C-alpha beads as a LAMMPS data file, in Angstrom:
LAMMPS data file: protein, C-alpha beads

106 atoms
105 bonds

1 atom types
1 bond types

-500.0 500.0 xlo xhi
-500.0 500.0 ylo yhi
-500.0 500.0 zlo zhi

Masses

1 110.0

Atoms # bond

1 1 1 -462.452 -189.102 -27.044
2 1 1 -461.507 -187.661 -23.225
3 1 1 -460.204 -190.756 -20.866
4 1 1 -460.267 -190.793 -17.275
5 1 1 -456.745 -190.546 -15.473
6 1 1 -456.214 -192.276 -12.526
7 1 1 -452.718 -192.202 -10.587
8 1 1 -452.169 -195.382 -8.491
9 1 1 -450.677 -195.086 -4.981
10 1 1 -447.303 -196.436 -6.186
11 1 1 -447.183 -193.788 -9.365
12 1 1 -447.652 -191.222 -6.334
13 1 1 -445.061 -192.661 -4.001
14 1 1 -442.515 -192.287 -7.540
15 1 1 -443.050 -189.214 -8.075
16 1 1 -443.108 -187.808 -4.870
17 1 1 -439.822 -189.937 -4.217
18 1 1 -438.013 -188.697 -7.465
19 1 1 -439.530 -185.043 -6.634
20 1 1 -437.637 -184.968 -3.371
21 1 1 -434.459 -186.510 -4.665
22 1 1 -433.985 -183.705 -7.554
23 1 1 -435.324 -181.273 -5.058
24 1 1 -432.267 -182.052 -2.708
25 1 1 -429.890 -181.148 -5.736
26 1 1 -432.109 -178.077 -7.606
27 1 1 -435.489 -176.746 -6.191
28 1 1 -436.302 -174.948 -8.706
29 1 1 -435.357 -177.777 -11.081
30 1 1 -437.783 -180.332 -9.354
31 1 1 -440.618 -177.780 -9.401
32 1 1 -439.952 -177.653 -13.427
33 1 1 -439.522 -181.719 -13.455
34 1 1 -442.970 -181.832 -11.057
35 1 1 -444.597 -179.422 -13.925
36 1 1 -443.690 -181.488 -17.048
37 1 1 -444.673 -185.038 -15.100
38 1 1 -448.017 -183.646 -14.365
39 1 1 -448.486 -182.321 -18.126
40 1 1 -447.366 -185.586 -19.549
41 1 1 -449.878 -187.388 -17.037
42 1 1 -452.532 -185.046 -17.945
43 1 1 -451.637 -185.497 -21.667
44 1 1 -453.051 -189.125 -21.339
45 1 1 -456.668 -188.062 -21.453
46 1 1 -456.696 -188.028 -25.332
47 1 1 -455.250 -190.521 -27.092
48 1 1 -453.502 -192.533 -24.479
49 1 1 -452.666 -195.454 -26.897
50 1 1 -450.395 -193.448 -29.553
51 1 1 -447.977 -193.961 -26.734
52 1 1 -445.302 -196.634 -27.557
53 1 1 -445.595 -200.463 -25.505
54 1 1 -443.395 -200.766 -22.454
55 1 1 -440.613 -203.569 -22.523
56 1 1 -442.305 -205.009 -19.689
57 1 1 -445.205 -205.469 -22.130
58 1 1 -444.258 -208.825 -22.941
59 1 1 -444.570 -210.308 -19.468
60 1 1 -447.737 -208.657 -18.522
61 1 1 -451.408 -209.624 -18.509
62 1 1 -452.553 -206.062 -20.009
63 1 1 -450.889 -204.005 -22.483
64 1 1 -448.626 -201.368 -20.707
65 1 1 -447.492 -198.701 -22.288
66 1 1 -444.798 -195.653 -21.490
67 1 1 -445.455 -191.959 -21.873
68 1 1 -441.995 -190.342 -22.234
69 1 1 -440.918 -186.685 -20.735
70 1 1 -437.718 -185.250 -19.885
71 1 1 -436.169 -182.168 -17.765
72 1 1 -433.972 -179.859 -19.644
73 1 1 -430.422 -181.280 -19.006
74 1 1 -432.476 -184.454 -21.593
75 1 1 -432.825 -186.756 -18.991
76 1 1 -435.727 -188.775 -20.046
77 1 1 -438.148 -190.172 -17.638
78 1 1 -441.356 -192.185 -18.349
79 1 1 -444.751 -192.756 -16.774
80 1 1 -445.911 -196.540 -16.973
81 1 1 -449.821 -196.841 -17.626
82 1 1 -452.725 -199.438 -19.008
83 1 1 -455.659 -198.232 -20.257
84 1 1 -458.972 -200.140 -19.488
85 1 1 -462.385 -199.199 -20.774
86 1 1 -462.594 -194.938 -20.671
87 1 1 -460.067 -195.035 -17.869
88 1 1 -455.696 -194.719 -18.235
89 1 1 -454.163 -195.958 -15.097
90 1 1 -450.382 -194.755 -14.270
91 1 1 -448.595 -197.272 -12.504
92 1 1 -445.477 -196.350 -11.996
93 1 1 -443.197 -193.431 -13.055
94 1 1 -439.103 -194.488 -13.782
95 1 1 -436.432 -192.327 -13.530
96 1 1 -433.761 -193.208 -16.315
97 1 1 -431.448 -195.366 -14.076
98 1 1 -433.768 -197.688 -12.849
99 1 1 -434.092 -201.014 -14.487
100 1 1 -437.314 -201.994 -15.941
101 1 1 -440.285 -203.652 -13.963
102 1 1 -439.734 -206.903 -12.262
103 1 1 -442.793 -209.300 -13.647
104 1 1 -444.591 -208.897 -10.016
105 1 1 -444.483 -205.310 -10.478
106 1 1 -446.492 -205.230 -13.362

Bonds

1 1 1 2
2 1 2 3
3 1 3 4
4 1 4 5
5 1 5 6
6 1 6 7
7 1 7 8
8 1 8 9
9 1 9 10
10 1 10 11
11 1 11 12
12 1 12 13
13 1 13 14
14 1 14 15
15 1 15 16
16 1 16 17
17 1 17 18
18 1 18 19
19 1 19 20
20 1 20 21
21 1 21 22
22 1 22 23
23 1 23 24
24 1 24 25
25 1 25 26
26 1 26 27
27 1 27 28
28 1 28 29
29 1 29 30
30 1 30 31
31 1 31 32
32 1 32 33
33 1 33 34
34 1 34 35
35 1 35 36
36 1 36 37
37 1 37 38
38 1 38 39
39 1 39 40
40 1 40 41
41 1 41 42
42 1 42 43
43 1 43 44
44 1 44 45
45 1 45 46
46 1 46 47
47 1 47 48
48 1 48 49
49 1 49 50
50 1 50 51
51 1 51 52
52 1 52 53
53 1 53 54
54 1 54 55
55 1 55 56
56 1 56 57
57 1 57 58
58 1 58 59
59 1 59 60
60 1 60 61
61 1 61 62
62 1 62 63
63 1 63 64
64 1 64 65
65 1 65 66
66 1 66 67
67 1 67 68
68 1 68 69
69 1 69 70
70 1 70 71
71 1 71 72
72 1 72 73
73 1 73 74
74 1 74 75
75 1 75 76
76 1 76 77
77 1 77 78
78 1 78 79
79 1 79 80
80 1 80 81
81 1 81 82
82 1 82 83
83 1 83 84
84 1 84 85
85 1 85 86
86 1 86 87
87 1 87 88
88 1 88 89
89 1 89 90
90 1 90 91
91 1 91 92
92 1 92 93
93 1 93 94
94 1 94 95
95 1 95 96
96 1 96 97
97 1 97 98
98 1 98 99
99 1 99 100
100 1 100 101
101 1 101 102
102 1 102 103
103 1 103 104
104 1 104 105
105 1 105 106
């Protein structure tokens, strides 16, 4: 079963902010990171529930999951999402240095 994937405004903002930060340091690296992030998000169309539960799941009213992806340097990022019916909603993109989401962000 193929799921529809929707990226929230917040997740788009996260992608833009992280991409801009990376671009200041390495334009080529930022493009590579964005390609991997997009591929990871697109991959959620197939079996999104195979990804692990997010730490924030314990205080969320819905089941929150992580899809991990990494840079060539090994920095691990995560796309935070939930599944509702046949749609995957990507809500946040988190860098390795960011704290877990607060309860009011979930």
